MILO-53903 format. One line per field, with one value per atom (N, C-alpha, C): x, y, z; residue number from 1. Coordinates in Angstrom, 3 decimals. Example, Ala and Ser with C-alpha at 12.3 -4.5 7.8 and 13.67 -1.06 7.14 Angstrom:
REM MILO-53903
east = [13.190 | 12.300 | 13.200 | 12.850 | 13.670 | 12.900];
north = [-5.690 | -4.500 | -3.300 | -2.250 | -1.060 | 0.030];
up = [7.800 | 7.800 | 7.800 | 7.080 | 7.140 | 7.870];
pos = [1 | 1 | 1 | 2 | 2 | 2];
This chain:
REM MILO-53903
east = [64.971 | 64.087 | 62.890 | 61.749 | 60.752 | 60.108 | 59.767 | 59.251 | 58.062 | 57.923 | 56.818 | 56.106 | 55.450 | 54.755 | 53.457 | 53.768 | 52.986 | 52.269 | 50.812 | 50.032 | 49.296 | 49.361 | 48.564 | 48.152 | 47.558 | 46.678 | 47.183 | 46.612 | 46.993 | 46.091 | 45.334 | 44.824 | 45.370 | 46.707 | 47.667 | 48.437 | 49.603 | 50.441 | 51.361 | 52.517 | 54.102 | 54.679 | 55.879 | 57.058 | 58.173 | 58.599 | 59.441 | 60.742 | 60.990 | 61.760 | 61.358 | 59.703 | 59.225 | 59.072 | 58.714 | 58.873 | 60.306 | 61.244 | 62.744 | 63.258 | 62.931 | 62.643 | 62.241 | 61.156 | 60.094 | 60.428 | 60.520 | 61.244 | 62.708 | 63.502 | 64.746 | 64.237 | 63.973 | 63.655 | 62.812 | 61.832 | 61.500 | 62.597 | 63.585 | 63.974 | 65.318 | 65.429 | 66.304 | 65.837 | 64.623 | 64.167 | 64.005 | 64.436 | 63.597 | 64.334 | 65.202 | 66.161 | 65.409 | 64.685 | 64.211 | 64.868 | 64.827 | 65.236 | 64.800 | 64.327 | 63.851 | 64.283 | 63.308 | 63.583 | 63.286 | 62.598 | 62.100 | 60.741 | 59.914 | 58.795 | 58.302 | 57.101 | 56.554 | 55.206 | 55.498 | 54.430 | 53.681 | 52.508 | 51.764 | 52.252 | 52.198 | 52.744 | 52.110 | 50.347 | 49.762 | 50.155 | 50.838 | 51.368 | 50.513 | 48.811 | 48.680 | 48.539 | 49.318 | 49.296 | 50.544 | 50.861 | 52.095 | 52.253 | 53.203 | 53.146 | 55.173 | 55.024 | 56.705 | 57.158 | 57.992 | 58.799 | 59.889 | 59.358 | 60.788 | 60.798 | 62.342 | 62.643 | 63.014 | 62.352 | 62.951 | 62.504 | 63.330 | 63.715 | 61.600 | 60.744 | 59.651 | 58.304 | 57.275 | 56.040 | 55.922 | 55.559 | 55.577 | 56.331 | 57.718 | 59.070 | 58.795 | 58.350 | 57.774 | 56.742 | 56.068 | 55.115 | 54.976 | 55.675 | 56.039 | 57.075 | 57.924 | 58.768 | 58.181 | 57.500 | 56.662 | 55.570 | 55.309 | 54.437 | 54.863 | 56.247 | 57.048 | 57.585 | 57.543 | 57.676 | 56.711 | 55.326 | 53.861 | 53.233 | 53.828 | 52.978 | 52.094 | 50.811 | 49.826 | 49.918 | 49.823 | 50.220 | 48.667 | 47.268 | 46.388 | 46.609 | 47.499 | 47.536 | 49.078 | 49.829 | 50.796 | 50.738 | 51.354 | 51.381 | 52.395 | 52.738 | 54.033 | 54.005 | 54.782 | 54.273 | 55.653 | 55.909 | 56.784 | 57.098 | 57.828 | 58.607 | 58.621 | 57.856 | 58.066 | 58.421 | 59.770 | 60.229 | 59.489 | 59.193 | 59.347 | 60.331 | 60.299 | 62.091 | 62.241 | 63.492 | 64.423 | 63.793 | 63.420 | 63.283 | 63.458 | 64.335 | 64.916 | 65.591 | 65.371 | 66.090 | 65.433 | 64.577 | 63.616 | 62.874 | 62.921 | 62.036 | 60.719 | 59.940 | 58.783 | 57.253 | 56.390 | 56.134 | 54.366 | 54.107 | 52.347 | 52.292 | 51.377 | 51.220 | 49.699 | 49.742 | 47.915 | 48.169 | 46.850 | 46.412 | 45.087 | 45.322 | 44.681 | 44.009 | 42.635 | 42.328 | 41.480 | 41.535 | 40.624 | 39.716 | 38.161 | 37.932 | 38.056 | 38.844 | 39.392 | 40.738 | 41.592 | 42.693 | 42.679 | 43.757 | 44.382 | 45.064 | 45.759 | 47.201 | 47.188 | 48.424 | 49.852 | 49.917 | 49.378 | 49.766 | 48.536 | 47.089 | 46.030 | 45.917 | 46.620 | 46.519 | 47.729 | 48.721 | 49.771 | 49.108 | 47.988 | 47.464 | 46.735 | 46.013 | 45.146 | 46.019 | 47.019 | 47.993 | 48.527 | 48.930 | 49.964 | 48.783 | 47.765 | 46.374 | 46.108 | 46.124 | 46.019 | 47.300 | 48.068 | 49.277 | 49.173 | 48.538 | 48.420 | 47.816 | 46.737 | 46.444 | 47.213 | 48.124 | 48.726 | 49.870 | 50.521 | 51.563 | 51.060 | 49.390 | 48.600 | 48.894 | 49.000 | 48.802 | 50.280 | 51.302 | 52.871 | 52.865 | 52.414 | 52.259 | 53.158 | 54.070 | 55.183 | 55.278 | 54.991 | 54.713 | 56.387 | 56.480 | 57.755 | 57.873 | 57.174 | 57.245 | 56.145 | 56.010 | 54.705 | 54.913 | 54.288 | 54.132 | 53.040 | 53.009 | 52.116 | 52.203 | 50.611 | 50.576 | 50.620 | 51.050 | 51.060 | 50.193 | 48.994 | 47.480 | 47.064 | 48.026 | 46.942 | 45.708 | 45.646 | 44.322 | 44.925 | 45.921 | 46.641 | 47.623 | 47.665 | 48.786 | 49.095 | 50.229 | 50.450 | 51.317 | 50.833 | 51.822 | 52.419 | 53.973 | 54.426 | 54.729 | 54.272 | 54.519 | 55.143 | 55.388 | 56.552 | 54.836 | 54.890 | 53.892 | 53.875 | 53.026 | 53.182 | 52.353 | 51.076 | 50.464 | 49.670 | 49.003 | 48.247 | 47.263 | 46.611 | 44.962 | 45.343 | 46.803 | 46.901 | 46.748 | 47.488 | 47.694 | 45.892 | 45.106 | 44.135 | 42.970 | 43.299 | 42.741 | 42.801 | 44.224 | 45.001 | 44.470 | 44.228 | 43.955 | 42.659 | 41.482 | 40.327 | 40.204 | 40.718 | 40.981 | 41.573 | 42.152 | 42.886 | 41.778 | 40.753 | 40.340 | 41.123 | 41.712 | 42.287 | 41.925 | 41.458 | 41.198 | 42.028 | 41.159 | 41.778 | 41.000 | 41.845 | 41.325 | 41.442 | 42.730 | 43.363 | 44.401 | 45.264 | 46.004 | 46.470 | 47.888 | 48.172 | 49.307 | 49.862 | 51.091 | 52.243 | 53.640 | 54.007 | 55.605 | 55.944 | 57.549 | 58.129 | 59.865 | 60.396 | 60.851 | 60.754 | 61.664 | 62.614 | 64.116 | 64.576 | 65.294 | 66.188 | 66.906 | 68.332 | 68.927 | 70.099 | 71.115 | 71.947 | 73.105 | 74.547 | 75.458 | 76.807 | 77.247 | 76.304 | 76.536 | 75.546 | 74.268 | 73.415 | 72.692 | 71.353 | 70.137 | 68.705 | 69.281 | 67.833 | 67.058 | 65.332 | 64.618 | 64.933 | 64.358 | 64.099 | 63.105 | 62.649 | 61.408 | 61.443 | 60.434 | 60.165 | 59.199 | 59.625 | 58.547 | 57.981];
north = [-61.114 | -59.728 | -59.518 | -58.681 | -58.342 | -57.086 | -56.386 | -55.022 | -54.915 | -54.178 | -54.114 | -52.397 | -52.806 | -50.717 | -50.467 | -49.260 | -49.093 | -47.644 | -47.717 | -46.488 | -46.006 | -44.741 | -44.233 | -43.078 | -42.399 | -41.282 | -40.972 | -38.895 | -38.383 | -37.334 | -37.206 | -36.162 | -34.771 | -35.054 | -33.668 | -33.997 | -32.679 | -32.641 | -33.493 | -34.586 | -35.014 | -33.626 | -33.869 | -33.400 | -34.217 | -33.669 | -34.725 | -35.430 | -34.780 | -34.701 | -36.024 | -35.963 | -36.904 | -38.238 | -38.404 | -39.677 | -40.243 | -39.194 | -39.850 | -40.484 | -40.004 | -40.543 | -41.589 | -41.793 | -43.096 | -44.400 | -43.934 | -44.820 | -45.037 | -44.628 | -45.419 | -46.107 | -45.076 | -46.364 | -47.700 | -47.771 | -49.144 | -50.030 | -49.311 | -50.015 | -50.474 | -50.346 | -50.950 | -52.638 | -52.444 | -54.277 | -54.743 | -56.085 | -56.972 | -56.699 | -56.591 | -56.603 | -55.817 | -54.642 | -54.076 | -52.930 | -52.687 | -51.061 | -50.832 | -49.322 | -47.966 | -47.575 | -47.971 | -47.561 | -46.077 | -45.332 | -44.512 | -43.828 | -42.752 | -42.655 | -41.304 | -41.318 | -40.422 | -40.117 | -38.624 | -37.861 | -36.639 | -36.724 | -36.040 | -34.660 | -33.483 | -31.944 | -31.581 | -31.968 | -31.238 | -32.335 | -33.044 | -33.758 | -35.116 | -35.119 | -36.031 | -37.507 | -37.957 | -39.202 | -39.350 | -40.702 | -40.888 | -42.614 | -42.866 | -44.213 | -45.008 | -45.740 | -46.100 | -47.452 | -47.488 | -48.232 | -48.962 | -50.215 | -51.190 | -52.304 | -53.260 | -53.877 | -55.169 | -56.305 | -57.281 | -58.276 | -59.369 | -60.952 | -61.609 | -60.646 | -60.880 | -59.964 | -59.964 | -59.250 | -59.591 | -60.535 | -60.575 | -59.860 | -60.213 | -59.392 | -57.689 | -57.618 | -55.935 | -55.441 | -56.529 | -56.296 | -55.838 | -56.736 | -56.357 | -55.945 | -55.114 | -53.978 | -53.277 | -52.569 | -51.737 | -51.421 | -52.628 | -52.756 | -51.832 | -52.253 | -52.451 | -50.819 | -50.178 | -49.057 | -47.776 | -48.332 | -47.435 | -47.315 | -47.962 | -47.343 | -48.073 | -47.686 | -48.684 | -49.567 | -50.184 | -50.844 | -51.889 | -50.905 | -51.661 | -51.876 | -51.135 | -50.803 | -51.319 | -52.499 | -53.095 | -53.761 | -54.355 | -55.232 | -55.523 | -56.883 | -56.960 | -56.537 | -56.238 | -55.968 | -56.093 | -55.497 | -55.792 | -54.240 | -53.773 | -52.580 | -52.611 | -52.309 | -51.820 | -50.600 | -50.938 | -49.318 | -49.439 | -48.157 | -47.889 | -47.844 | -48.171 | -48.349 | -46.719 | -46.961 | -45.128 | -44.282 | -44.889 | -44.343 | -44.550 | -44.993 | -45.757 | -44.865 | -44.381 | -43.308 | -42.036 | -42.060 | -40.542 | -39.778 | -38.864 | -38.356 | -38.347 | -38.447 | -38.021 | -37.312 | -37.315 | -35.602 | -36.056 | -37.220 | -37.431 | -39.038 | -39.772 | -40.963 | -41.059 | -42.133 | -42.641 | -43.516 | -44.027 | -45.013 | -45.792 | -47.285 | -48.290 | -48.809 | -49.455 | -50.283 | -51.065 | -52.454 | -53.481 | -54.567 | -54.669 | -55.309 | -57.414 | -57.258 | -58.352 | -58.347 | -59.164 | -59.333 | -59.473 | -58.536 | -57.737 | -58.252 | -58.552 | -58.563 | -57.616 | -57.206 | -56.234 | -55.824 | -56.660 | -56.641 | -55.568 | -55.989 | -55.813 | -53.904 | -54.041 | -52.416 | -52.175 | -52.624 | -51.677 | -51.378 | -52.204 | -52.428 | -50.688 | -50.889 | -49.752 | -48.419 | -48.254 | -47.695 | -47.277 | -48.154 | -48.264 | -47.000 | -47.894 | -47.268 | -46.174 | -45.571 | -44.108 | -43.173 | -43.548 | -42.874 | -41.688 | -41.134 | -40.445 | -38.788 | -39.422 | -38.478 | -38.133 | -39.364 | -38.371 | -37.589 | -37.805 | -36.960 | -35.640 | -35.911 | -34.571 | -33.680 | -34.156 | -33.434 | -33.252 | -33.745 | -34.201 | -34.740 | -35.970 | -36.805 | -38.106 | -38.336 | -39.620 | -40.455 | -41.945 | -42.718 | -43.205 | -43.271 | -43.741 | -45.481 | -45.689 | -46.982 | -47.441 | -48.647 | -48.949 | -50.012 | -49.833 | -50.521 | -51.644 | -52.475 | -53.547 | -54.904 | -54.595 | -56.155 | -57.308 | -58.089 | -59.816 | -59.808 | -59.562 | -59.938 | -59.992 | -58.268 | -58.116 | -57.257 | -56.609 | -55.732 | -54.479 | -53.824 | -52.650 | -52.331 | -51.118 | -50.494 | -49.111 | -48.471 | -47.331 | -47.150 | -46.097 | -45.493 | -44.129 | -43.883 | -42.693 | -42.076 | -40.755 | -39.943 | -38.700 | -38.171 | -36.825 | -35.996 | -34.906 | -34.367 | -32.682 | -31.697 | -30.411 | -30.349 | -31.136 | -31.492 | -32.429 | -32.448 | -33.891 | -33.628 | -32.142 | -32.955 | -32.875 | -32.581 | -33.237 | -34.991 | -35.078 | -36.784 | -37.405 | -36.853 | -36.993 | -37.353 | -35.923 | -35.769 | -36.978 | -36.875 | -37.778 | -39.336 | -39.730 | -40.894 | -41.172 | -40.017 | -40.270 | -40.344 | -39.675 | -39.730 | -40.770 | -41.385 | -42.679 | -43.997 | -43.704 | -44.903 | -46.031 | -45.090 | -45.895 | -45.694 | -47.087 | -46.622 | -45.604 | -45.381 | -44.402 | -44.207 | -44.374 | -44.436 | -42.756 | -42.476 | -40.953 | -40.630 | -39.276 | -38.788 | -37.344 | -37.984 | -36.441 | -35.968 | -35.100 | -34.489 | -34.941 | -35.028 | -36.069 | -35.441 | -35.265 | -34.841 | -36.505 | -36.685 | -37.394 | -38.041 | -38.259 | -38.439 | -39.518 | -39.294 | -40.514 | -40.558 | -41.746 | -42.388 | -41.779 | -41.107 | -40.438 | -40.955 | -40.258 | -40.960 | -40.298 | -40.844 | -40.552 | -39.231 | -38.100 | -37.293 | -35.777 | -36.583 | -36.023 | -36.213 | -35.658 | -36.201 | -35.727 | -34.456 | -33.939 | -34.672 | -34.189 | -34.815 | -33.908 | -34.489 | -34.284 | -33.515 | -32.676 | -31.978 | -32.596 | -32.691 | -33.103 | -32.364 | -31.471 | -30.444 | -30.668];
up = [-28.644 | -28.462 | -28.872 | -28.367 | -29.298 | -28.693 | -29.742 | -29.455 | -28.938 | -27.594 | -27.110 | -26.999 | -27.386 | -27.414 | -25.849 | -25.034 | -24.637 | -24.574 | -24.930 | -25.014 | -23.750 | -23.496 | -22.477 | -22.807 | -22.270 | -21.781 | -20.418 | -20.458 | -19.277 | -18.881 | -17.773 | -17.467 | -17.519 | -16.974 | -17.040 | -18.125 | -18.661 | -19.276 | -18.909 | -19.884 | -19.154 | -20.099 | -19.619 | -19.818 | -20.560 | -21.445 | -22.417 | -21.162 | -19.986 | -18.776 | -18.256 | -17.537 | -17.069 | -17.576 | -19.117 | -19.928 | -19.906 | -19.935 | -20.194 | -18.604 | -18.036 | -16.137 | -15.817 | -16.514 | -16.040 | -16.946 | -18.467 | -18.773 | -18.939 | -18.245 | -17.792 | -16.413 | -15.427 | -14.238 | -14.484 | -15.806 | -16.019 | -16.941 | -17.778 | -18.011 | -17.284 | -16.207 | -15.260 | -14.733 | -14.543 | -14.346 | -15.520 | -15.207 | -16.749 | -17.804 | -17.469 | -18.865 | -19.863 | -19.870 | -20.537 | -21.202 | -22.206 | -22.686 | -23.755 | -23.469 | -23.943 | -25.305 | -26.305 | -27.193 | -27.737 | -27.234 | -27.693 | -26.651 | -26.956 | -26.900 | -27.763 | -28.045 | -29.152 | -27.769 | -27.742 | -27.289 | -27.702 | -27.272 | -28.196 | -27.712 | -28.653 | -28.494 | -27.308 | -27.190 | -25.631 | -24.371 | -24.471 | -23.612 | -23.264 | -23.317 | -22.987 | -23.452 | -24.357 | -25.185 | -25.475 | -25.146 | -25.056 | -25.527 | -26.572 | -26.960 | -26.639 | -25.808 | -25.392 | -26.110 | -26.864 | -26.913 | -26.743 | -26.156 | -25.878 | -25.988 | -26.281 | -26.422 | -25.488 | -25.377 | -24.210 | -24.563 | -23.747 | -23.938 | -24.287 | -23.034 | -23.639 | -23.060 | -23.453 | -22.876 | -21.625 | -20.561 | -19.486 | -18.534 | -18.706 | -18.435 | -18.125 | -19.195 | -19.302 | -18.532 | -18.704 | -17.912 | -16.541 | -15.976 | -14.640 | -14.143 | -15.241 | -14.787 | -15.090 | -16.001 | -15.659 | -14.869 | -14.312 | -13.368 | -12.162 | -11.944 | -10.599 | -10.866 | -11.953 | -12.331 | -12.224 | -11.729 | -11.597 | -12.681 | -13.764 | -14.882 | -15.217 | -15.546 | -16.843 | -17.716 | -17.929 | -18.283 | -19.037 | -19.389 | -19.782 | -21.635 | -22.236 | -23.565 | -23.593 | -23.062 | -23.582 | -24.557 | -25.890 | -26.702 | -27.506 | -27.959 | -28.517 | -30.411 | -30.675 | -32.129 | -32.894 | -34.202 | -35.012 | -35.929 | -36.246 | -36.316 | -38.113 | -38.929 | -40.513 | -40.484 | -41.434 | -42.549 | -43.416 | -44.108 | -45.149 | -46.405 | -47.148 | -48.172 | -48.166 | -48.001 | -47.689 | -47.016 | -45.737 | -44.613 | -43.264 | -43.569 | -42.292 | -41.262 | -39.931 | -39.649 | -39.230 | -40.473 | -40.747 | -39.851 | -39.671 | -38.460 | -39.027 | -37.985 | -38.037 | -37.758 | -37.843 | -36.492 | -36.405 | -36.716 | -36.826 | -36.371 | -35.437 | -35.430 | -35.886 | -36.632 | -36.754 | -35.864 | -35.773 | -34.462 | -35.582 | -35.619 | -36.131 | -35.309 | -35.218 | -34.316 | -35.452 | -35.511 | -35.786 | -35.088 | -35.397 | -34.517 | -35.090 | -36.326 | -36.459 | -37.527 | -36.597 | -37.245 | -39.016 | -38.900 | -40.860 | -40.990 | -42.218 | -42.585 | -43.437 | -42.851 | -42.971 | -44.521 | -45.217 | -46.492 | -47.060 | -46.510 | -46.891 | -46.405 | -45.529 | -45.243 | -45.888 | -46.323 | -47.162 | -48.394 | -49.231 | -50.334 | -50.390 | -49.284 | -49.431 | -49.468 | -48.871 | -48.406 | -49.913 | -50.968 | -51.770 | -52.874 | -52.686 | -54.163 | -53.323 | -52.482 | -52.123 | -51.937 | -52.516 | -52.456 | -53.287 | -53.780 | -54.639 | -53.334 | -53.070 | -51.514 | -50.668 | -50.228 | -49.578 | -49.732 | -51.026 | -52.065 | -52.177 | -52.304 | -52.507 | -51.138 | -50.047 | -48.988 | -48.006 | -48.821 | -48.758 | -47.432 | -47.259 | -46.265 | -46.881 | -46.081 | -46.391 | -45.425 | -45.632 | -44.635 | -44.404 | -42.780 | -42.398 | -41.904 | -41.367 | -40.624 | -39.707 | -39.606 | -38.648 | -37.551 | -36.073 | -35.518 | -35.676 | -35.906 | -36.085 | -35.002 | -34.141 | -33.160 | -33.653 | -32.653 | -32.955 | -33.310 | -32.220 | -33.031 | -33.784 | -34.675 | -35.998 | -35.842 | -34.846 | -34.383 | -34.171 | -33.706 | -32.873 | -34.749 | -34.972 | -35.496 | -35.431 | -35.310 | -34.804 | -36.128 | -37.151 | -38.453 | -38.176 | -38.563 | -38.194 | -39.592 | -39.968 | -40.855 | -40.905 | -41.740 | -42.261 | -42.319 | -42.224 | -42.645 | -42.473 | -43.005 | -42.051 | -41.301 | -40.782 | -39.671 | -39.368 | -38.399 | -38.310 | -38.915 | -39.219 | -40.009 | -41.933 | -42.413 | -43.815 | -43.343 | -42.591 | -42.988 | -42.591 | -41.580 | -41.422 | -42.434 | -43.387 | -44.962 | -45.748 | -45.853 | -46.993 | -46.464 | -44.839 | -44.670 | -45.501 | -45.299 | -45.444 | -47.076 | -47.919 | -49.073 | -49.812 | -48.905 | -49.472 | -49.148 | -47.910 | -47.559 | -46.602 | -45.926 | -44.994 | -43.572 | -42.602 | -41.191 | -40.420 | -39.922 | -38.694 | -37.330 | -36.393 | -34.840 | -34.884 | -34.663 | -34.222 | -34.919 | -35.285 | -35.667 | -34.565 | -34.435 | -33.936 | -33.693 | -33.351 | -34.229 | -32.847 | -32.781 | -31.746 | -31.249 | -30.406 | -29.894 | -29.939 | -30.544 | -30.367 | -28.780 | -27.909 | -26.509 | -26.366 | -26.973 | -27.138 | -25.934 | -25.498 | -24.404 | -24.935 | -23.236 | -23.502 | -24.309 | -24.851 | -25.174 | -24.922 | -24.762 | -24.435 | -24.839 | -26.035 | -25.891 | -26.075 | -25.720 | -25.361 | -24.544 | -23.909 | -23.442 | -23.553 | -24.489 | -24.949 | -25.885 | -25.831 | -26.278 | -27.681 | -28.876 | -29.885 | -30.622 | -30.266 | -31.173 | -32.554 | -33.256 | -34.722 | -35.133 | -35.722 | -36.734 | -37.514];
pos = [1 | 1 | 1 | 2 | 2 | 2 | 3 | 3 | 3 | 4 | 4 | 4 | 5 | 5 | 5 | 6 | 6 | 6 | 7 | 7 | 7 | 8 | 8 | 8 | 9 | 9 | 9 | 10 | 10 | 10 | 11 | 11 | 11 | 12 | 12 | 12 | 13 | 13 | 13 | 14 | 14 | 14 | 15 | 15 | 15 | 16 | 16 | 16 | 17 | 17 | 17 | 18 | 18 | 18 | 19 | 19 | 19 | 20 | 20 | 20 | 21 | 21 | 21 | 22 | 22 | 22 | 23 | 23 | 23 | 24 | 24 | 24 | 25 | 25 | 25 | 26 | 26 | 26 | 27 | 27 | 27 | 28 | 28 | 28 | 29 | 29 | 29 | 30 | 30 | 30 | 31 | 31 | 31 | 32 | 32 | 32 | 33 | 33 | 33 | 34 | 34 | 34 | 35 | 35 | 35 | 36 | 36 | 36 | 37 | 37 | 37 | 38 | 38 | 38 | 39 | 39 | 39 | 40 | 40 | 40 | 41 | 41 | 41 | 42 | 42 | 42 | 43 | 43 | 43 | 44 | 44 | 44 | 45 | 45 | 45 | 46 | 46 | 46 | 47 | 47 | 47 | 48 | 48 | 48 | 49 | 49 | 49 | 50 | 50 | 50 | 51 | 51 | 51 | 52 | 52 | 52 | 53 | 53 | 53 | 54 | 54 | 54 | 55 | 55 | 55 | 56 | 56 | 56 | 57 | 57 | 57 | 58 | 58 | 58 | 59 | 59 | 59 | 60 | 60 | 60 | 61 | 61 | 61 | 62 | 62 | 62 | 63 | 63 | 63 | 64 | 64 | 64 | 65 | 65 | 65 | 66 | 66 | 66 | 67 | 67 | 67 | 68 | 68 | 68 | 69 | 69 | 69 | 70 | 70 | 70 | 71 | 71 | 71 | 72 | 72 | 72 | 73 | 73 | 73 | 74 | 74 | 74 | 75 | 75 | 75 | 76 | 76 | 76 | 77 | 77 | 77 | 78 | 78 | 78 | 79 | 79 | 79 | 80 | 80 | 80 | 81 | 81 | 81 | 82 | 82 | 82 | 83 | 83 | 83 | 84 | 84 | 84 | 85 | 85 | 85 | 86 | 86 | 86 | 87 | 87 | 87 | 88 | 88 | 88 | 89 | 89 | 89 | 90 | 90 | 90 | 91 | 91 | 91 | 92 | 92 | 92 | 93 | 93 | 93 | 94 | 94 | 94 | 95 | 95 | 95 | 96 | 96 | 96 | 97 | 97 | 97 | 98 | 98 | 98 | 99 | 99 | 99 | 100 | 100 | 100 | 101 | 101 | 101 | 102 | 102 | 102 | 103 | 103 | 103 | 104 | 104 | 104 | 105 | 105 | 105 | 106 | 106 | 106 | 107 | 107 | 107 | 108 | 108 | 108 | 109 | 109 | 109 | 110 | 110 | 110 | 111 | 111 | 111 | 112 | 112 | 112 | 113 | 113 | 113 | 114 | 114 | 114 | 115 | 115 | 115 | 116 | 116 | 116 | 117 | 117 | 117 | 118 | 118 | 118 | 119 | 119 | 119 | 120 | 120 | 120 | 121 | 121 | 121 | 122 | 122 | 122 | 123 | 123 | 123 | 124 | 124 | 124 | 125 | 125 | 125 | 126 | 126 | 126 | 127 | 127 | 127 | 128 | 128 | 128 | 129 | 129 | 129 | 130 | 130 | 130 | 131 | 131 | 131 | 132 | 132 | 132 | 133 | 133 | 133 | 134 | 134 | 134 | 135 | 135 | 135 | 136 | 136 | 136 | 137 | 137 | 137 | 138 | 138 | 138 | 139 | 139 | 139 | 140 | 140 | 140 | 141 | 141 | 141 | 142 | 142 | 142 | 143 | 143 | 143 | 144 | 144 | 144 | 145 | 145 | 145 | 146 | 146 | 146 | 147 | 147 | 147 | 148 | 148 | 148 | 149 | 149 | 149 | 150 | 150 | 150 | 151 | 151 | 151 | 152 | 152 | 152 | 153 | 153 | 153 | 154 | 154 | 154 | 155 | 155 | 155 | 156 | 156 | 156 | 157 | 157 | 157 | 158 | 158 | 158 | 159 | 159 | 159 | 160 | 160 | 160 | 161 | 161 | 161 | 162 | 162 | 162 | 163 | 163 | 163 | 164 | 164 | 164 | 165 | 165 | 165 | 166 | 166 | 166 | 167 | 167 | 167 | 168 | 168 | 168 | 169 | 169 | 169 | 170 | 170 | 170 | 171 | 171 | 171 | 172 | 172 | 172 | 173 | 173 | 173 | 174 | 174 | 174 | 175 | 175 | 175 | 176 | 176 | 176 | 177 | 177 | 177 | 178 | 178 | 178 | 179 | 179 | 179 | 180 | 180 | 180 | 181 | 181 | 181];
């Protein structure tokens, strides 16, 4: 199984209920397992995380479910030490014109750790594309602006940063969205 990520933008805000309904419909096709989604607080941006046997089956399944798959990519998940399962609330998008090494980006972040600490920003996890040209990083912070400032001061590449709510697959005890503040 591999990790698949789909990034989408919308003209009208989505609700967590709609995200859940569409993600669950997609997972019924081609053995795609929805891991969760990050919905921007304004409802206009979304990142969905799936696990599947391959990217092509995921493309087919999501296309059949009516999803825009123009920004679908396979990647890896990297947890910060001591952060497993910790809830995040701000997503940072990084794009690179050429392939990068994860260790090189991590070294920049490590060198700027004081900047993050000064703004109460805690790195939690990274989703890193297999082509090494795309990266999504999750942070726990007071707000998205704190993350933007800390990232700039640390010299980190930054395409966008936005606050999100996590939308989780239903469990046997609850099907509710878990807002993270």
